[in-house]
C-alpha positions in Angstrom: 6.5 -34.7 -47.9 8.1 -33.6 -44.1 8.9 -37.5 -42.8 6.8 -38.2 -39.3 9.6 -38.5 -37.6 10.9 -35.0 -38.4 7.5 -33.7 -38.1 7.4 -34.7 -34.4 10.6 -33.7 -33.5 10.1 -30.2 -34.9 6.5 -30.3 -33.0 8.8 -31.0 -29.4 11.3 -28.7 -30.2 8.5 -25.6 -30.4 6.6 -26.7 -27.4 9.8 -26.7 -25.5 11.0 -23.7 -27.0 7.4 -21.4 -26.1 6.7 -23.1 -22.8 6.0 -20.0 -20.2 8.3 -20.0 -17.2 6.2 -21.3 -13.8 8.1 -18.5 -11.7 6.1 -14.9 -12.4 5.5 -12.1 -10.0 1.6 -11.5 -9.5 0.5 -8.0 -9.3 0.4 -8.1 -5.1 4.0 -9.1 -5.5 4.9 -6.4 -7.8 3.4 -4.0 -6.0 5.0 -4.4 -3.0 8.5 -4.7 -4.3 7.8 -1.8 -6.5 6.5 0.5 -3.2 8.7 -1.0 -0.4 12.2 1.3 -1.4 10.3 4.6 -1.6 9.3 4.0 2.2 11.4 5.6 5.1 11.9 5.6 8.6 12.3 8.5 10.5 13.2 9.9 13.6 12.2 13.0 15.6 13.4 12.4 19.1 16.0 13.8 21.9 17.3 12.0 25.0 18.9 13.6 28.6 19.6 13.0 32.0 17.0 13.6 34.3 18.5 14.7 37.7 16.9 15.1 41.1 16.7 15.6 44.6 16.3 12.4 46.8 14.0 14.1 49.3 11.7 14.3 46.5 11.2 10.9 46.2 11.6 10.5 50.0 8.4 13.0 50.2 6.6 10.7 47.6 7.4 7.6 49.9 5.8 8.9 52.6 2.6 10.3 51.2 1.7 7.0 49.4 3.3 4.3 51.8 5.6 3.0 50.2 9.1 1.7 50.8 12.0 2.2 48.9 16.3 1.8 48.6 17.8 4.4 50.6 19.4 7.5 48.5 21.7 10.4 49.2 21.9 13.5 46.9 21.0 14.1 43.9 20.2 11.0 41.3 19.4 10.5 37.8 18.0 8.4 35.1 17.8 8.5 31.4 14.4 10.4 29.9 14.0 10.7 26.2 11.0 12.1 24.6 9.7 11.8 21.0 9.9 8.8 18.9 10.2 7.6 15.0 7.4 7.1 12.3 7.5 6.6 9.1 7.4 8.4 5.9 7.8 8.1 1.8 9.5 9.4 -0.8 7.3 11.7 -3.6 10.4 13.3 -5.5 13.6 11.7 -6.7 15.2 14.8 -5.4 14.9 14.0 -1.8 11.7 15.1 -0.6 9.4 13.1 1.7 5.9 13.4 2.7 5.2 12.1 6.0 2.7 12.6 9.6 3.0 16.2 11.1 2.9 14.7 14.1 5.7 12.3 13.7 8.5 15.3 13.2 6.2 18.1 15.7 8.5 16.6 19.1 11.4 18.6 17.6 9.8 21.7 16.2 8.9 23.5 19.5 12.3 23.4 22.0 9.9 24.3 24.9 7.5 21.5 24.8 10.1 19.0 24.4 11.7 20.1 27.5 8.5 19.1 29.2 7.9 16.0 27.7 11.5 15.5 28.9 10.7 16.4 32.3 7.4 14.1 32.4 9.4 11.3 31.1 12.0 11.9 33.4 10.1 11.3 36.3 8.1 8.9 35.7 11.6 7.0 34.7 12.2 8.5 38.3 9.4 6.8 40.2 10.2 3.3 38.2 13.5 3.1 39.5 12.4 3.5 43.3 9.0 1.9 43.9 7.2 -1.4 42.4 5.9 -1.4 39.3 2.8 -2.8 40.3 2.2 -0.3 43.0 2.5 2.2 40.7 0.3 0.8 37.9 -2.6 0.6 40.7 -1.7 4.2 41.9 -1.8 5.7 38.3 -5.2 3.8 37.7 -7.0 5.8 40.9 -5.2 8.9 39.6 -3.1 9.6 42.9 0.4 9.2 40.8 0.3 12.2 38.5 0.5 15.5 41.1 3.6 13.6 42.0 4.4 13.1 39.0 3.8 16.9 38.3 5.5 18.1 41.2 8.9 15.8 40.4 9.1 16.9 36.8 9.1 20.7 38.5 11.6 20.1 41.4 13.7 17.7 38.6 16.1 19.4 35.6 17.6 18.2 32.7 21.1 18.0 31.0 23.7 16.7 28.3 20.4 16.7 25.8 20.9 15.3 22.8 18.7 16.0 19.9 18.1 13.3 16.7 16.2 14.4 13.4 17.0 12.0 10.8 15.7 9.5 7.8 16.8 6.2 7.4 16.1 5.5 3.7 15.2 1.8 3.1 18.6 0.5 2.0 20.1 1.3 5.5 21.7 5.4 4.5 21.2 7.5 7.1 20.7 11.1 6.7 19.4 14.2 8.6 16.4 16.4 7.0 14.9 19.5 7.1 11.2 20.3 7.3 10.2 22.0 4.2 6.3 22.5 5.6 4.3 21.3 8.5 0.8 20.9 9.4 -0.3 19.9 12.9 -2.1 17.2 14.0 -5.4 16.0 13.6 -6.9 16.9 17.0 -5.3 20.7 16.5 -7.2 21.4 13.6 -4.5 20.8 11.1 -4.1 18.3 8.0 -1.3 15.9 10.1 1.4 16.5 6.9 4.8 17.3 6.8 7.2 17.6 4.4 11.1 16.8 5.0 14.0 17.4 2.3 17.3 15.4 2.4 20.4 16.0 0.6 20.1 13.2 -2.0 19.5 12.4 -5.9 17.8 10.0 -7.9 16.0 8.0 -4.8 13.1 5.9 -5.4 9.4 7.4 -5.6 6.0 6.7 -5.0 3.4 7.6 -6.9 0.5 9.2 -5.9 -3.1 8.4 -6.5 -6.8 10.0 -6.8 -8.4 9.5 -3.4 -11.6 11.0 -5.0 -11.9 7.4 -6.4 -11.3 5.2 -3.4 -15.0 3.7 -2.2 -16.1 1.8 1.1 -14.7 -1.6 0.4 -11.9 -1.0 -1.6 -8.3 -2.9 -0.6 -5.9 -1.1 0.6 -2.3 -2.2 2.2 -0.2 0.1 4.4 3.3 -0.2 4.3 5.9 1.4 7.5 8.1 0.7 10.4 5.6 -0.4 12.9 8.3 -0.7 16.5 6.7 -3.9 17.7 8.3 -5.4 14.3 11.7 -3.9 15.5 14.9 -5.5 16.9 14.5 -2.2 19.4 11.5 -3.2 20.6 11.3 -4.2 24.5 8.8 -7.0 23.6 10.7 -8.4 20.7 13.6 -8.5 23.1 16.8 -8.4 20.8 15.8 -11.6 18.9 15.0 -9.8 15.7 18.4 -9.2 13.5 19.4 -5.6 13.2 20.1 -5.9 9.8 15.9 -6.8 8.8 14.8 -4.0 10.6 14.6 -1.8 7.6 12.6 -4.7 5.5 8.7 -2.6 5.8 5.9 -4.2 6.9 3.1 -4.6 4.4 -0.2 -5.1 6.0 -3.7 -5.2 4.1 -6.9 -3.7 4.7 -10.0 -2.6 3.4 -11.7 1.1 3.6 -14.4 0.6 6.2 -16.1 4.2 6.2 -15.3 7.8 4.4 -15.8 10.6 7.2 -14.9 14.0 7.6 -13.2 15.8 10.2 -14.3 19.1 11.9 -12.5 21.2 10.1 -14.8 19.4 6.7 -11.8 17.6 5.6 -12.3 14.1 4.3 -10.9 11.4 6.2 -10.7 7.6 5.6 -11.8 4.9 8.2 -9.9 1.5 7.8 -9.1 -1.7 9.3 -5.8 -1.9 8.2 -2.6 -2.3 10.5 -1.3 1.2 12.3 0.4 0.7 15.1 3.5 3.3 16.8 5.6 3.5 14.2 3.5 3.2 11.0 2.2 7.0 11.1 3.0 8.8 8.5 3.3 5.6 5.9 1.3 5.4 2.9 -1.8 3.2 2.3 -1.5 1.5 -1.8 -3.7 0.1 -4.2 -3.1 -3.1 -5.9 -1.5 -1.2 -8.8 1.5 0.8 -6.0 -0.5 4.1 -5.9 -0.6 5.8 -2.6 -4.2 6.8 -1.7 -3.4 7.8 1.8 -0.9 7.9 4.8 -1.5 6.2 8.0 -2.7 9.1 10.8 -3.8 7.3 13.5 -4.7 4.2 15.6 -6.0 3.2 19.1 -4.8 -0.2 20.9 -8.2 -0.3 22.1 -9.7 -0.1 18.7 -7.9 -2.4 16.9 -10.6 -2.1 13.7 -10.5 1.5 13.4 -7.4 3.4 12.0 -7.8 6.7 10.4 -5.8 7.6 7.1 -5.6 11.1 5.5 -7.0 11.0 1.9 -3.5 11.4 -0.9 -5.9 14.6 -2.4 -5.4 16.4 0.9 -1.9 15.6 0.8 -1.7 17.0 -3.1 -3.1 20.5 -1.7 -0.4 21.2 0.5 2.8 19.8 -1.6 0.8 22.3 -4.2 0.8 25.2 -1.7 4.9 23.9 -1.4 5.0 24.1 -4.9 6.3 20.6 -5.2 5.4 18.7 -8.0 4.6 14.7 -7.3 5.2 11.7 -9.5 8.0 12.4 -11.3 10.2 9.8 -12.1 13.5 9.5 -11.4 16.7 7.7 -13.5 16.3 4.6 -10.7 12.4 4.4 -11.1 12.6 3.8 -14.6 15.1 1.4 -14.5 13.4 -0.8 -11.8 9.8 -0.6 -13.5 11.3 -1.8 -16.1 13.0 -4.9 -14.5 9.7 -5.4 -12.5 7.6 -5.1 -15.5 10.0 -7.9 -17.1 9.3 -9.9 -14.0 5.8 -10.2 -14.5 5.9 -11.1 -17.5 8.4 -13.8 -17.1 11.0 -11.7 -19.0 14.2 -12.5 -16.8 16.8 -11.7 -18.9 15.5 -8.3 -19.1 14.9 -8.1 -15.4 18.2 -8.7 -15.0 19.8 -6.0 -17.1 17.3 -3.4 -15.6 18.2 -4.4 -11.8 21.9 -4.0 -12.5 21.6 -0.4 -13.4 18.7 -0.2 -10.5 21.3 -1.5 -8.1 23.8 0.8 -8.7 21.7 4.3 -8.4 20.0 2.6 -5.7 22.7 0.1 -3.5 22.0 -2.4 -0.6 18.2 -2.5 -1.2 16.5 -5.5 0.9 14.2 -5.6 -1.9 16.4 -5.7 -4.7 18.3 -8.1 -3.3 14.8 -10.4 -2.9 14.1 -9.7 -7.0 18.1 -10.7 -7.5 17.2 -13.6 -5.9 14.0 -14.2 -7.8 15.4 -13.5 -10.8 18.8 -15.7 -10.1 16.0 -18.7 -9.0 14.3 -18.0 -12.2 17.0 -17.9 -14.7 18.7 -21.5 -13.3 15.4 -23.0 -14.5 15.0 -21.5 -18.0 15.4 -23.3 -21.1 19.0 -22.8 -23.0 17.8 -20.7 -25.4 16.0 -17.7 -23.3 19.5 -17.5 -21.1 21.4 -17.5 -23.9 18.8 -16.0 -27.0 21.3 -14.4 -29.5 22.7 -18.4 -30.1 19.1 -19.6 -29.8 17.4 -17.2 -32.6 20.1 -18.4 -35.1 18.7 -21.8 -34.2 14.8 -20.7 -34.4 15.1 -19.1 -38.1 16.8 -22.2 -39.6 13.3 -24.2 -38.0 10.7 -21.1 -38.8 10.4 -22.0 -42.8 10.0 -25.6 -41.6 7.5 -24.8 -38.6 5.6 -22.4 -40.8 5.3 -24.8 -43.8 4.2 -27.8 -41.8 2.9 -26.6 -38.3 0.7 -23.6 -39.5 -1.7 -24.9 -41.9 -2.2 -27.6 -39.3 -3.3 -25.9 -36.9 -6.6 -23.9 -37.0 -6.8 -21.6 -34.1 -10.7 -20.9 -32.8 -11.7 -17.1 -32.1 -11.6 -16.9 -28.0 -15.4 -15.3 -29.4 -17.6 -16.5 -32.1 -17.5 -13.9 -34.0 -21.2 -14.5 -34.5 -22.5 -13.8 -31.2 -21.0 -10.9 -31.2 -22.8 -9.7 -34.4 -26.2 -11.2 -32.8 -29.2 -9.2 -33.7 -31.1 -10.2 -30.6 -33.2 -7.2 -28.7 -31.2 -4.7 -25.9 -33.0 -4.3 -23.0 -32.4 -0.7 -21.0 -31.0 -1.0 -17.7 -31.3 1.4 -15.7 -29.9 1.8 -12.1 -33.2 2.2 -9.4 -33.0 6.0 -8.1 -36.2 7.1 -5.9 -37.3 10.4 -5.0 -37.7 12.3 -1.6 -41.4 10.4 -2.0 -39.7 7.0 -2.2 -40.8 6.5 -5.9 -38.8 5.2 -8.2 -37.9 7.3 -11.5 -35.9 7.3 -14.4 -32.5 8.3 -15.3 -31.2 10.3 -18.0 -31.8 8.3 -21.5 -27.7 8.4 -22.1 -26.7 4.7 -22.8 -23.1 4.5 -21.3 -22.1 1.4 -23.1 -23.7 -2.0 -23.7 -23.0 -5.8 -21.9 -23.1 -8.3 -24.5 -23.4 -11.7 -22.4 -21.2 -14.4 -24.0 -21.7 -18.0 -22.3 -24.4 -19.8 -20.8 -28.3 -19.9 -21.7 -28.5 -16.4 -22.3 -25.4 -16.5 -24.5 -26.0 -13.2 -27.1 -28.4 -11.1 -24.9 -27.4 -7.3 -24.7 -28.1 -5.1 -22.6 -27.9 -1.1 -22.3 -26.4 0.2 -19.5 -28.8 3.3 -19.3 -27.2 5.1 -16.0 -24.4 5.5 -13.4 -24.6 2.9 -10.3 -26.0 -0.5 -12.0 -25.1 -3.4 -9.4 -24.5 -6.8 -11.3 -25.0 -10.0 -9.0 -26.5 -13.1 -8.0 -28.9 -10.9 -5.7 -31.8 -9.8 -7.5 -33.2 -8.0 -4.6 -30.3 -5.7 -4.9 -29.2 -5.5 -8.8 -30.0 -4.2 -11.5 -28.0 -6.9 -13.7 -29.1 -10.2 -12.2 -26.8 -13.3 -13.0 -27.5 -16.6 -12.2 -24.3 -18.5 -11.0 -23.3 -19.8 -8.1 -19.6 -18.4 -8.6 -21.4 -14.9 -8.5 -21.3 -13.0 -5.6 -25.1 -11.8 -4.0 -23.7 -7.9 -4.7 -20.6 -8.8 -7.1 -19.3 -5.3 -9.0 -21.3 -2.2 -9.9 -21.0 0.3 -12.9 -20.6 3.5 -12.3 -20.0 7.1 -14.8 -16.7 9.3 -13.9 -16.3 11.7 -16.1 -17.5 10.3 -19.2 -15.6 7.0 -19.0 -16.8 4.0 -17.8 -16.0 2.5 -14.4 -16.1 -1.6 -13.2 -15.5 -1.6 -9.2 -15.7 -4.9 -7.8 -17.3 -5.2 -4.6 -15.0 -7.7 -2.5 -16.8 -10.6 -4.4 -15.9 -14.3 -3.8 -14.6 -15.4 -7.0 -13.0 -11.6 -8.4 -13.8 -9.8 -11.3 -11.9 -9.5 -14.6 -10.9 -7.6 -17.4 -9.0 -9.6 -20.5 -7.5 -12.4 -17.8 -6.5 -9.5 -15.0 -8.1 -10.0 -11.8 -9.6 -5.8 -10.7 -10.4 -4.0 -7.9 -11.4 -1.9 -10.3 -11.2 -0.5 -13.9 -12.0 2.0 -16.8 -13.3 -0.1 -19.3 -12.9 0.3 -23.2 -14.4 -0.7 -26.3 -14.2 -4.3 -26.5 -12.9 -5.4 -23.3 -14.1 -9.4 -22.0 -15.2 -9.5 -18.8 -15.0 -12.3 -16.1 -17.5 -12.0 -13.6 -16.7 -15.2 -10.8 -13.6 -16.5 -13.2 -13.6 -17.9 -16.5 -15.6 -20.6 -16.2 -18.0 -18.2 -15.0 -20.0 -15.6 -16.5 -18.2 -14.2 -19.6 -19.3 -10.5 -20.7 -18.2 -8.0 -23.7 -18.4 -4.4 -23.3 -19.0 -2.1 -26.2 -18.7 1.6 -26.1 
């Protein structure tokens, strides 16, 4: 028999060795780290000098009754047209998806010249007249004809074109437009496919926008101008080094609509500002389901996204494959998966390989900091696993002989509960005909729920059709779970291609499948579902 003092020492060693690292990435942090390296900033604009006769300013001053500083001969101001937007890499060999209107300014030389002239005329008026007076005249439409006239009298020269992509690690390179579709207001899909000369790039996975439902959580990723060191409002106090730290903004799908060409369009309350256009909207799993296309400063809660399946058709027409993993993605994904599991040694090894392919990435640098902090707090045996394994093997025999027979582990779900012979109740979604009379759906049973805890433990519910709602409110739900942690409408079960999909309906305390919080998840036989958390209602699913 092992002495008591030695037994305590063994138990203590085992407890220290088996403790979990306190620092792990959660699913949203992992998603942000995984997505952001593939998001790029796109510049498509021109600059020039706008030259105009001083006499034209005299005429405007006389007509509007404004005073100005005297000038002689020809005057000039700097002008520009176009701007910047966002995009994301969809193939490791340098293919980038963005909005068509982001690159449109540099596609049409005549249109670009008109914009340079008009913007130059506006800049000239701002140079010579008080801005408050110009705003007053603009609101009354008295200024427009002078802008048009001054633009017609002026000329532009010294035109400089800029058409480049800035990768998230700071690399800048010119792009070529491979395929283009005009903006939504021009009855296009508002998409553009660009190519840069670079291999082994980070890529973003494309999801399935047909599975998106109203209320789904999404995150938009991009480079809004208002978060840049070059923005007038910021005034230069942000560091230029952080300009390529992409902005991640949360939101939800608020409506699914169609445009005038009968193409689906997502409406959302997610933040889309100038510079965000062309960036991806992603799910919690990090898959792109939409592309930021339109927002308005007077409608903060109404933004629009091009569904990713529309983009897939656009890419198919160009003969482009998507969801192709390059070498960078393979190493980087292994690093993040290991970080989620708290296996920071593997994270460290895979980060080294990924960083060699895509150096100076802000997100890889942040993951590196997380890794360094986690490894410093790790016990020595985790930092030196080979040396520790020898000690572990020597102690294993004693631990198995002494500890294992003394320990009995209760199963998470009592076997007799799952085998209980209770009567099964078939739950049908309420479907009404044209006369608002309830009717039964097909007799096909999608699966079964067994309630595992509470006063209803052992009760079985057959899922008798698609669209079964689950929650606390009996007026709206077919499966009623009377627990304060369960929301009025908590979740829904639907059938897609013969599979059972569980969808969380923005519940207050969340829906968990096998201890993982979900927005939606296809169920498998034996899955354990928690509505409202581990201490609320537990249900087992049987196919």
